[in-house]
C-alpha positions, 0 to 999 in steps of 0.5 A: 751561213751554211745549212744545218744537218738534221740528226737522222736518228732523232728524226726517226724517233721523234715527231713535232706536232703542229702546236710544237710539242715533241712526241715519241713512242713509249718504251717497254713494248718490245718483248716480255709482253705476256707478263704485262697487263692489257691496259698497260700494253694499250697505254704504251701503244699511244704516243707520248709527249716530251717535257719542256726541257727534253723537247728543247734538246730534241728540237736542237737536233732537228732544226727544220722540224720546229 
């Protein structure tokens, strides 16, 4: 069987931790930041983990990053 290709756009947006969880960067931190509070911006700066169903779909796009 041939090799599977990694979806490059997914590989740029998501990462897989050593424990197998899929992480991503939060949305809403690109513009209009003056109206957002300091605490909210700080929380949005952290990495988030995907839910189980979404993580399974992303892992199909990145077969070698499991």
